[in-house]
C-alpha positions as CSV (number, residue, x, y, z in Angstrom):
1,M,-48.9,-55.4,-4.3
2,T,-50.5,-57.5,-1.6
3,T,-48.1,-58.8,1.0
4,V,-48.7,-62.8,1.3
5,A,-47.8,-64.3,4.5
6,S,-44.0,-65.3,5.6
7,P,-42.8,-68.4,4.6
8,A,-42.2,-70.7,7.1
9,T,-38.9,-70.1,9.1
10,V,-35.8,-70.9,7.3
11,T,-32.4,-70.7,9.3
12,T,-28.5,-71.6,7.5
13,A,-28.5,-74.9,9.1
14,D,-30.9,-75.6,6.8
15,I,-29.5,-74.7,3.6
16,P,-26.4,-77.8,3.2
17,N,-22.7,-76.6,3.2
18,L,-23.6,-73.3,3.2
19,D,-21.3,-72.4,6.3
20,P,-17.7,-72.8,5.7
21,V,-15.5,-74.8,8.1
22,P,-13.2,-72.3,9.7
23,T,-9.7,-71.9,8.5
24,F,-8.3,-71.3,11.9
25,T,-7.8,-72.7,15.1
26,P,-9.0,-71.9,18.1
27,I,-6.5,-71.5,20.9
28,A,-7.9,-73.3,24.4
29,E,-5.6,-71.0,26.5
30,P,-6.9,-67.4,26.6
31,G,-4.2,-64.6,26.2
32,P,-3.5,-61.9,28.5
33,G,-6.6,-60.1,29.9
34,G,-8.4,-63.3,29.2
35,L,-8.4,-62.3,25.3
36,P,-10.0,-65.2,23.1
37,L,-7.5,-66.6,20.7
38,I,-7.1,-68.0,17.2
39,Q,-4.4,-69.5,15.4
40,L,-4.0,-68.5,11.6
41,P,-2.3,-70.6,8.9
42,S,0.5,-68.7,8.9
43,G,1.3,-69.7,12.6
44,H,0.6,-66.5,14.2
45,S,-1.9,-66.3,17.4
46,A,-4.4,-63.4,16.5
47,V,-7.2,-62.2,18.9
48,H,-10.6,-62.8,18.0
49,L,-13.2,-60.3,17.7
50,T,-16.8,-61.7,17.1
51,R,-19.1,-59.3,18.6
52,Y,-20.5,-56.4,16.5
53,A,-19.7,-53.6,18.3
54,D,-15.8,-55.0,18.7
55,V,-15.6,-55.8,15.1
56,H,-17.2,-52.3,14.0
57,K,-14.8,-50.6,16.2
58,L,-11.4,-52.4,15.0
59,L,-12.6,-51.9,11.2
60,T,-13.5,-48.1,11.7
61,D,-9.9,-47.5,13.8
62,P,-8.0,-45.5,11.3
63,T,-4.6,-46.5,13.7
64,S,-5.4,-50.1,12.8
65,G,-4.3,-51.3,9.4
66,R,-3.5,-53.7,7.2
67,T,-0.1,-53.2,5.9
68,E,1.9,-54.9,8.3
69,T,0.5,-58.3,8.2
70,N,1.0,-58.1,4.1
71,V,4.8,-58.8,4.8
72,E,7.0,-62.3,4.2
73,G,6.4,-64.5,7.4
74,G,3.4,-62.0,8.3
75,P,0.1,-63.1,10.0
76,S,-2.0,-64.1,7.6
77,F,-4.8,-66.5,5.7
78,L,-2.9,-66.4,2.8
79,P,0.0,-68.6,1.8
80,T,2.1,-65.7,0.2
81,V,2.4,-61.8,0.0
82,M,0.3,-59.5,-2.4
83,P,1.7,-56.5,-4.1
84,K,1.3,-53.4,-1.2
85,E,-0.3,-51.3,-3.9
86,L,-3.7,-53.4,-3.8
87,L,-6.1,-51.1,-2.2
88,L,-6.8,-53.5,0.5
89,N,-3.5,-53.8,1.7
90,L,-2.8,-49.9,1.8
91,D,-3.4,-47.8,5.2
92,A,-4.0,-44.1,6.3
93,P,-3.0,-41.7,4.6
94,H,-2.1,-43.4,1.5
95,H,-5.6,-45.6,0.9
96,A,-7.6,-42.3,1.5
97,R,-5.4,-40.9,-1.4
98,V,-6.4,-43.8,-4.0
99,R,-9.6,-44.5,-2.5
100,N,-11.1,-40.4,-3.4
101,F,-9.7,-41.2,-6.8
102,V,-12.3,-43.8,-7.8
103,T,-15.2,-42.8,-5.4
104,A,-17.4,-41.2,-7.9
105,D,-17.2,-43.8,-10.2
106,Y,-17.8,-46.8,-7.9
107,S,-20.7,-44.8,-6.5
108,V,-24.4,-46.0,-6.9
109,A,-24.8,-43.1,-9.2
110,G,-21.2,-44.3,-11.1
111,V,-22.1,-47.7,-11.7
112,E,-25.9,-46.9,-12.7
113,R,-24.4,-46.1,-16.2
114,L,-23.8,-50.1,-16.2
115,R,-27.8,-50.7,-16.2
116,P,-28.2,-51.4,-20.0
117,V,-25.3,-53.6,-20.0
118,L,-26.5,-55.4,-17.2
119,D,-30.0,-55.4,-18.2
120,R,-28.7,-57.1,-21.9
121,V,-26.5,-59.8,-20.1
122,I,-29.5,-61.2,-17.8
123,D,-31.6,-60.8,-21.4
124,E,-29.0,-63.3,-23.1
125,G,-28.8,-65.5,-19.9
126,I,-32.3,-66.0,-19.7
127,A,-32.3,-66.7,-23.6
128,R,-29.7,-69.5,-22.8
129,L,-31.4,-71.1,-20.2
130,R,-34.4,-71.4,-22.2
131,A,-32.9,-73.1,-24.9
132,A,-30.8,-75.5,-22.4
133,Q,-31.7,-79.1,-22.6
134,A,-30.1,-79.3,-19.3
135,P,-30.4,-75.9,-18.1
136,D,-27.5,-74.6,-15.6
137,L,-28.2,-71.3,-13.8
138,F,-24.5,-70.9,-13.3
139,A,-23.2,-71.7,-16.2
140,D,-25.9,-70.5,-18.4
141,L,-26.1,-66.8,-16.3
142,V,-24.6,-66.6,-13.2
143,D,-20.8,-67.1,-14.2
144,R,-21.0,-64.8,-17.3
145,V,-22.9,-61.9,-15.6
146,P,-20.5,-59.9,-13.3
147,V,-17.3,-60.6,-15.9
148,T,-19.3,-59.4,-18.7
149,V,-20.5,-56.3,-16.7
150,N,-16.6,-55.5,-15.5
151,C,-15.0,-55.7,-18.5
152,H,-17.6,-53.1,-20.0
153,F,-16.6,-51.2,-17.1
154,L,-13.1,-51.2,-17.2
155,G,-12.4,-51.5,-20.7
156,V,-11.2,-55.0,-20.7
157,P,-11.8,-56.7,-24.3
158,L,-14.4,-59.8,-24.1
159,E,-12.1,-61.8,-26.0
160,D,-9.4,-61.7,-23.4
161,V,-11.1,-63.5,-20.6
162,A,-10.2,-66.9,-21.5
163,Y,-6.7,-65.8,-20.9
164,F,-6.9,-64.2,-17.3
165,R,-10.1,-65.5,-16.1
166,P,-9.0,-69.6,-15.1
167,S,-6.0,-67.8,-13.6
168,S,-8.4,-65.4,-11.5
169,R,-10.2,-68.2,-9.9
170,V,-7.0,-70.3,-8.8
171,V,-5.8,-66.7,-7.2
172,Q,-9.2,-66.3,-5.4
173,I,-9.2,-70.2,-4.3
174,A,-5.5,-69.3,-2.7
175,S,-4.5,-72.8,-2.2
176,H,-1.7,-73.5,0.5
177,E,-1.4,-76.9,-1.5
178,N,0.8,-75.7,-4.5
179,V,2.0,-72.2,-3.7
180,P,4.2,-72.0,-6.6
181,D,1.6,-72.3,-9.1
182,L,-0.9,-70.1,-7.4
183,V,2.4,-67.4,-7.5
184,Q,2.3,-68.1,-11.1
185,H,-1.3,-67.6,-11.7
186,F,-1.3,-64.8,-9.6
187,Y,1.8,-63.2,-11.9
188,R,-0.6,-63.9,-15.1
189,V,-3.3,-62.0,-13.9
190,Y,-1.1,-59.2,-12.1
191,G,1.2,-58.6,-15.4
192,Y,-1.9,-58.9,-17.6
193,V,-3.5,-56.0,-15.8
194,Q,-0.1,-54.4,-16.1
195,E,0.0,-54.4,-19.5
196,L,-3.1,-53.0,-19.7
197,V,-2.3,-49.9,-17.8
198,T,1.2,-49.4,-19.3
199,G,-0.4,-49.7,-22.9
200,A,1.2,-52.9,-23.6
201,R,-2.3,-54.4,-24.4
202,P,-5.1,-52.5,-25.9
203,V,-8.2,-51.5,-23.9
204,L,-11.4,-50.2,-25.1
205,A,-12.4,-46.8,-25.2
206,G,-14.8,-45.3,-22.5
207,G,-13.8,-47.7,-19.7
208,L,-12.0,-47.1,-16.3
209,I,-8.9,-48.0,-17.3
210,E,-8.5,-45.2,-20.3
211,K,-10.3,-42.5,-17.8
212,F,-8.0,-43.2,-14.9
213,R,-4.6,-43.4,-17.1
214,S,-5.7,-40.1,-18.3
215,E,-6.8,-38.5,-14.7
216,R,-4.1,-39.8,-12.9
217,D,-3.2,-36.0,-12.4
218,R,-5.9,-35.6,-10.2
219,A,-4.5,-37.4,-7.1
220,E,-2.0,-35.5,-5.1
221,P,0.7,-36.6,-6.1
222,P,-0.5,-38.2,-9.1
223,L,-0.9,-41.8,-9.3
224,E,1.6,-44.2,-10.3
225,E,1.4,-47.1,-12.7
226,A,1.8,-49.4,-10.0
227,E,-0.8,-48.1,-8.1
228,L,-3.2,-47.8,-11.1
229,T,-2.4,-51.8,-11.6
230,G,-2.8,-52.1,-8.0
231,L,-6.4,-50.8,-8.2
232,F,-7.4,-52.5,-11.3
233,F,-6.2,-55.9,-10.0
234,G,-8.4,-55.8,-7.4
235,S,-11.7,-54.8,-9.6
236,L,-10.5,-57.3,-12.3
237,L,-11.0,-59.9,-9.6
238,G,-13.2,-58.4,-6.8
239,A,-16.1,-57.3,-9.3
240,D,-15.9,-60.5,-10.9
241,Q,-15.1,-63.6,-8.7
242,N,-16.6,-62.4,-5.6
243,I,-19.9,-61.3,-7.5
244,V,-20.1,-64.5,-8.8
245,S,-19.5,-65.6,-5.5
246,V,-22.1,-64.0,-3.5
247,L,-24.5,-64.2,-6.3
248,T,-24.3,-68.1,-6.8
249,K,-24.8,-68.4,-3.0
250,S,-27.5,-66.6,-3.1
251,L,-29.4,-68.4,-5.8
252,Y,-28.5,-71.5,-4.4
253,V,-30.0,-70.7,-0.5
254,L,-33.0,-69.4,-2.3
255,L,-33.6,-72.4,-4.4
256,S,-32.4,-74.9,-1.4
257,A,-35.4,-73.4,0.5
258,P,-38.3,-73.5,-1.8
259,A,-40.1,-71.3,0.5
260,L,-38.1,-68.3,0.0
261,W,-37.9,-68.7,-3.6
262,R,-41.7,-68.3,-3.8
263,R,-41.9,-65.7,-1.7
264,L,-39.7,-63.6,-4.2
265,A,-41.5,-65.0,-7.1
266,E,-44.8,-63.4,-5.4
267,E,-43.0,-60.0,-4.5
268,P,-39.9,-59.8,-6.8
269,E,-39.9,-55.9,-5.4
270,I,-38.6,-57.3,-2.1
271,A,-35.4,-58.3,-4.0
272,P,-33.0,-55.6,-2.4
273,Q,-33.8,-56.3,1.2
274,L,-34.0,-59.8,0.6
275,A,-30.4,-59.5,-1.2
276,E,-28.9,-57.7,2.0
277,E,-30.4,-60.4,4.1
278,L,-28.5,-63.1,2.0
279,I,-25.3,-60.8,1.7
280,R,-25.4,-60.8,5.6
281,L,-25.4,-64.3,6.0
282,I,-23.1,-65.4,3.1
283,P,-19.3,-65.5,3.7
284,L,-17.4,-65.0,0.5
285,G,-15.1,-67.6,1.4
286,N,-13.4,-69.4,4.2
287,I,-12.9,-66.1,6.0
288,S,-14.3,-62.7,5.9
289,A,-11.8,-60.3,6.5
290,F,-7.8,-60.3,7.0
291,P,-6.1,-59.6,10.0
292,R,-5.4,-56.1,11.3
293,I,-2.6,-54.9,13.9
294,A,-4.3,-52.7,16.5
295,G,-2.3,-49.1,15.9
296,R,-3.5,-48.6,19.9
297,D,-4.7,-49.7,22.9
298,L,-8.4,-50.8,22.1
299,E,-11.3,-51.3,24.6
300,T,-13.4,-54.2,23.6
301,G,-16.4,-56.2,25.0
302,V,-13.7,-59.0,25.5
303,G,-11.0,-56.8,27.2
304,L,-7.9,-54.7,26.4
305,V,-6.7,-55.2,23.5
306,P,-3.0,-53.7,23.3
307,K,-1.2,-51.6,20.6
308,G,0.3,-53.9,18.2
309,T,-1.5,-56.7,18.5
310,V,-2.9,-59.0,16.0
311,V,-6.6,-59.1,15.5
312,Y,-9.0,-61.0,13.4
313,P,-12.1,-59.3,13.1
314,D,-14.6,-61.9,12.4
315,A,-17.4,-60.2,10.1
316,F,-19.0,-63.3,9.6
317,A,-19.5,-63.7,13.2
318,A,-20.1,-60.2,13.6
319,N,-22.8,-60.6,11.2
320,R,-24.5,-63.4,13.4
321,D,-24.2,-61.1,16.5
322,P,-28.1,-61.7,18.5
323,E,-27.4,-58.4,20.1
324,V,-27.8,-56.6,16.6
325,F,-29.8,-59.2,14.4
326,P,-32.0,-60.9,16.7
327,D,-32.7,-64.8,16.0
328,P,-29.8,-64.2,13.5
329,L,-29.4,-67.5,11.8
330,T,-33.3,-67.0,10.4
331,I,-33.0,-66.1,6.7
332,D,-35.9,-63.3,7.3
333,P,-36.7,-61.4,4.0
334,D,-38.5,-58.9,6.1
335,R,-35.6,-58.2,8.5
336,Q,-35.1,-54.3,8.9
337,P,-32.0,-54.4,11.3
338,A,-31.4,-51.0,13.0
339,K,-27.3,-51.8,12.2
340,R,-26.0,-52.2,8.4
341,H,-24.3,-55.6,8.1
342,L,-20.5,-55.8,8.1
343,Q,-19.9,-58.2,5.1
344,F,-18.6,-55.3,2.6
345,G,-16.2,-54.1,5.5
346,Y,-16.8,-50.9,7.1
347,G,-14.5,-48.0,7.2
348,M,-11.4,-47.2,5.5
349,H,-11.5,-50.5,3.7
350,H,-15.6,-50.9,3.3
351,C,-15.2,-52.6,-0.4
352,M,-15.2,-50.1,-3.2
353,G,-17.4,-52.5,-5.2
354,S,-20.4,-52.8,-2.9
355,A,-22.9,-50.5,-4.9
356,L,-22.1,-52.7,-8.2
357,A,-22.3,-55.9,-6.3
358,R,-26.1,-54.9,-4.9
359,M,-27.2,-53.7,-8.1
360,E,-26.2,-57.0,-10.0
361,I,-27.6,-59.1,-7.5
362,V,-30.9,-57.4,-7.2
363,A,-31.1,-57.4,-10.8
364,V,-30.4,-60.9,-11.4
365,L,-32.8,-61.9,-8.4
366,T,-35.7,-60.0,-9.8
367,R,-35.3,-61.0,-13.5
368,L,-35.2,-64.8,-12.2
369,A,-38.2,-64.4,-9.9
370,R,-40.6,-62.9,-13.0
371,E,-39.2,-64.8,-15.4
372,F,-39.1,-68.5,-13.6
373,P,-41.6,-68.2,-10.7
374,T,-41.4,-71.9,-10.4
375,L,-37.7,-72.2,-10.4
376,A,-36.2,-74.8,-8.7
377,L,-33.0,-76.9,-8.2
378,A,-33.0,-80.0,-10.4
379,T,-30.7,-81.9,-7.8
380,D,-31.0,-82.3,-4.3
381,P,-29.0,-79.1,-2.8
382,A,-26.4,-81.6,-0.7
383,S,-25.3,-82.9,-4.2
384,V,-24.2,-79.8,-6.0
385,P,-20.9,-79.3,-6.2
386,W,-18.5,-76.4,-5.0
387,D,-15.3,-74.5,-5.1
388,D,-13.7,-74.1,-1.6
389,G,-11.0,-71.7,-1.4
390,T,-9.7,-68.7,1.0
391,V,-11.6,-66.2,-0.6
392,L,-13.6,-68.1,-3.3
393,R,-16.5,-70.7,-2.2
394,R,-19.4,-71.3,-4.2
395,P,-21.3,-73.6,-6.1
396,T,-19.9,-74.7,-9.5
397,A,-23.1,-75.6,-10.6
398,L,-26.7,-75.0,-10.6
399,P,-28.9,-77.3,-12.5
400,V,-32.3,-76.2,-12.5
401,R,-35.9,-76.8,-13.8
402,W,-39.3,-74.7,-14.0
């Protein structure tokens, strides 16, 4: 297809409400050795790493981990602790044991088997949009795609969605305003997953829950029920709510900048690289990573970070490092970066659902561009309502016209 001229330059500043208000507070006085410090919502100070090279170094350092932060009174953005069995809370060598167990199923080839389900769900959403008197891209399509695909993937009955999903949203918002309510919703979802793993609730044949229960001996030692529960709890939330958030914001950006949507409509084949550019720039929630404890002395561009220091590897800032991404705030569909963005993490804690997220986001962008080349927001972008939470931050409606 003939390449069209690049659209007028669009930057993140042109998109209302895209960037979150930081949930940390900069500390004016530098730390030992001149290290930049922030105060976390938990009250702890942390070294703030913002350069790509420094964030990448910490994320790929096997000695620097998460376990020591996920404790009562620990340095955290969250108002409460999470179960230690969650994959994002595991450190070496336990993380590798669990991660290696699931790698094949969550790989690019592993999630490709979900393509027919994904295509069907998108077809259904497009039909709803066309039939709606007041079409809402979020409610009619985006909000339904990841949860339906994920239920099929895991073997979760679709009729259970109404039970666990409202609580999943509350858990991801992770508000500090009502911690008892948050904890109640957390254990509603966690207990539900626990019942699926133990067999107290039925699962659908052919899903990962059934498969992993029967194959747990592949791990050495075999995976325990608590470990499977932690694994599937993360997947139930992440492969649904996280993908919804990034997909919704991607479409919000494109429709808030009509020149970008026109470019995609004229060249739907650019969807994969455009999706990567959007993912680079769009933080999942109000944070872009969880704190770590430096497991050794680390030389960084801002000074020596001593062993035992609490560190916040700010992937959001690193993805906008001009030394790695020239004109970093420009949304460039043609960007060919020399290095991979850090939005899915890196190293040990690289998001296991990244292949699934990419597949779903690219598929939705491609189909919508082909079906609705004149798609546009039916309201001022600044008036779009948002959920605004720690891990979940996204528009809650996308009224459209074409």
